[in-house]
C-alpha positions in Angstrom: 36.4 -0.8 -16.2 33.9 -3.4 -14.3 34.4 -6.0 -15.4 31.2 -8.6 -15.2 31.7 -11.9 -16.7 29.8 -14.3 -18.9 26.3 -14.9 -17.6 22.9 -16.1 -18.7 22.0 -12.2 -20.4 18.7 -12.3 -17.7 21.3 -12.5 -14.5 24.0 -10.2 -16.6 21.3 -7.8 -16.5 19.8 -8.1 -13.6 23.3 -7.7 -11.8 23.8 -4.7 -13.6 21.1 -2.9 -12.8 22.0 -4.3 -8.6 25.4 -2.4 -9.4 23.6 0.9 -10.9 20.9 1.2 -8.5 24.0 0.6 -5.5 26.0 3.9 -7.4 23.1 5.7 -7.7 21.9 5.6 -4.0 25.5 5.5 -2.7 26.3 8.6 -4.5 23.0 10.6 -2.9 22.0 12.0 -6.7 19.0 14.9 -6.5 16.2 13.6 -8.2 16.2 15.4 -11.5 20.3 15.0 -11.7 21.8 13.8 -15.0 23.4 9.9 -15.1 25.0 8.0 -17.8 23.5 7.4 -21.2 23.4 3.5 -22.3 26.6 3.2 -24.3 28.2 4.9 -21.4 27.1 2.4 -19.3 27.6 -0.2 -21.4 30.9 0.8 -21.8 32.2 1.4 -18.7 30.9 -2.1 -17.1 31.8 -3.5 -19.8 28.6 -5.3 -21.0 27.4 -5.2 -24.2 24.3 -2.2 -25.5 21.3 -4.9 -25.2 22.7 -5.8 -21.6 22.9 -2.4 -20.5 19.5 -0.9 -22.1 17.4 -4.3 -20.3 19.2 -3.3 -17.1 18.3 0.0 -17.5 14.4 -0.6 -18.4 14.5 -2.6 -15.1 15.4 0.6 -13.1 13.2 2.9 -15.2 10.2 0.6 -13.7 11.4 1.1 -10.5 11.1 4.9 -10.9 14.6 5.0 -10.1 15.5 6.4 -14.3 14.1 7.9 -16.4 15.5 8.2 -20.4 14.9 11.5 -21.8 16.1 10.9 -25.9 19.4 13.0 -27.1 20.2 14.1 -23.4 20.8 10.5 -22.1 19.3 8.9 -18.3 18.9 11.2 -15.3 18.1 10.4 -11.6 14.8 10.0 -10.4 13.3 9.6 -6.5 9.8 7.8 -7.1 6.9 8.2 -4.5 7.4 4.4 -2.8 3.2 4.9 -2.7 3.3 5.3 -6.5 5.6 2.2 -6.8 3.2 0.0 -5.1 0.3 0.7 -6.8 1.8 -0.3 -10.0 2.6 -2.9 -8.6 -0.2 -4.5 -6.8 -2.2 -5.8 -9.4 0.7 -7.8 -10.6 0.9 -9.0 -6.8 -2.5 -9.9 -6.1 -2.6 -12.4 -9.4 -2.7 -15.3 -6.3 -4.6 -16.4 -4.1 -1.6 -17.4 -2.3 -0.7 -13.4 -2.4 -3.6 -12.0 -1.9 -3.5 -13.7 1.3 0.2 -11.9 1.8 -1.5 -9.1 1.5 -4.2 -9.4 3.6 -2.1 -10.5 6.2 0.6 -7.3 5.7 -3.3 -4.6 5.3 -4.2 -6.4 8.7 -0.2 -5.9 10.3 -0.6 -2.2 8.5 -4.0 -1.2 10.5 -3.0 -2.6 14.0 -0.3 -1.1 14.5 -1.7 2.3 13.4 -4.1 2.2 15.1 -1.8 2.9 18.1 -0.2 6.2 17.0 -3.8 7.4 16.0 -4.3 7.0 19.4 -1.5 9.2 20.4 -2.0 11.8 17.4 -5.6 12.1 16.3 -7.1 15.2 17.0 -10.7 16.4 18.5 -11.9 17.5 15.5 -10.8 14.3 14.2 -12.3 12.2 16.4 -15.8 14.2 16.3 -15.3 13.3 12.2 -14.9 9.4 13.0 -18.3 9.6 15.4 -20.0 11.5 12.7 -18.4 8.2 10.1 -19.3 5.7 12.5 -23.5 7.2 13.1 -24.0 7.4 8.6 -22.3 3.8 8.5 -24.8 2.7 11.2 -27.8 4.5 9.2 -26.8 2.5 6.4 -26.3 -1.0 7.8 -28.8 -1.6 10.1 -31.1 -0.9 6.6 -29.1 -3.7 5.3 -29.1 -2.1 1.9 -27.3 -0.1 -0.4 -23.9 -2.1 -0.1 -22.2 0.2 -2.3 -22.7 3.3 0.3 -21.9 1.1 2.9 -18.5 0.0 1.6 -17.6 3.7 1.3 -18.5 4.7 5.0 -16.1 1.6 5.5 -13.5 3.3 3.8 -13.5 6.1 4.8 -14.0 5.5 8.4 -10.7 3.6 8.2 -8.9 6.5 5.7 -9.5 8.7 8.9 -8.0 6.1 11.2 -5.2 6.0 9.4 -5.2 9.5 8.8 -4.7 10.3 12.3 -1.3 8.4 12.7 -0.2 11.2 11.5 2.0 9.6 8.8 0.7 10.2 4.6 2.8 7.1 4.2 0.5 4.8 5.8 -2.9 6.6 5.1 -2.2 6.2 1.6 -0.9 2.4 1.6 -4.4 2.3 3.1 -6.1 3.1 0.9 -4.3 0.8 -1.6 -5.2 -2.0 -0.2 -8.3 -1.6 0.5 -8.9 -0.5 -3.2 -7.1 -3.6 -4.1 -9.9 -6.4 -1.3 -12.8 -4.5 -2.7 -11.6 -5.0 -6.3 -10.5 -8.9 -5.6 -13.2 -9.4 -3.0 -16.4 -7.9 -4.3 -19.3 -7.4 -1.0 -21.9 -9.6 -1.6 -24.9 -8.9 -2.8 -26.5 -11.7 -0.9 -27.4 -13.1 1.9 -27.2 -9.9 3.5 -25.3 -10.1 7.0 -26.6 -12.0 10.1 -28.3 -9.7 12.4 -25.3 -9.8 14.9 -22.6 -10.3 12.7 -24.3 -6.7 11.8 -24.9 -5.0 14.8 -21.0 -6.3 16.1 -19.6 -4.6 12.9 -21.9 -1.7 13.9 -21.0 -1.7 17.8 -16.7 -1.5 16.9 -17.3 1.5 15.4 -18.2 2.7 17.7 -16.3 1.1 20.4 -12.7 2.4 17.8 -14.5 6.1 18.1 -14.4 5.5 21.8 -11.4 3.9 22.6 -9.3 7.1 20.8 -10.9 9.2 22.0 -10.3 8.1 25.7 -7.2 7.4 24.7 -6.5 3.2 25.3 -3.9 1.8 22.9 -5.1 -1.4 23.8 -8.8 -1.4 23.7 -8.3 0.1 20.3 -5.9 -2.5 19.2 -8.2 -5.1 21.0 -11.4 -4.4 18.9 -9.6 -3.2 15.2 -8.1 -7.1 15.4 -11.3 -8.5 16.6 -12.8 -5.8 13.2 -10.0 -6.6 11.0 -9.6 -10.6 11.5 -11.2 -11.3 8.3 -8.6 -10.5 6.6 -6.6 -13.8 7.8 -9.1 -15.9 6.3 -7.9 -17.5 3.8 -10.2 -15.4 0.9 -11.3 -12.9 3.2 -15.1 -12.0 2.4 -15.3 -8.0 3.0 -18.2 -7.2 5.5 
């Protein structure tokens, strides 16, 4: 029997949840395997039912455990993207955290473009070129910001899909949606002509770099294209 010394209840619940988490991971449970009941956990770790329940609630919130009435607890292998989707709204409550998430998105996309260059199929490159042309048509009119934003999302999403990693692509979608919500596009004033032309050019240059399998050029263009994410309050172009 493992004895947990007396401490504030929050600390006890946190400590117990960490012990249970390590136990689950080290035992290599399969998804759906039955674990223990709250009562059995309380007895085994010599804590109150309340502490056991709080520890279990923490793990259920992370998706590692799931409670079943009259059956006890079962082990779950949560989808990391789903966990992130649940956590992001809480993480994005302050400008400081949003700035950190923007840096993370920047690093994710700049890093993933190398994989896109190496793994993109000819069909994907052709699709990317089509999106660049559609973006130019919309961006040149400087109208319909909603459609412009959607094309930008599709363009970047396709580049991340080219990486060959569904996890990377799904993470980018979450972050892109977060920033569109947190920093909605400006209705006015419209982008300056030189800024607008530069963004259009960057789309075509990214297509060209990927088509030429030029990693360094693709990285350079992507860094320039996403530098707004490193601002204290990004303004989605």
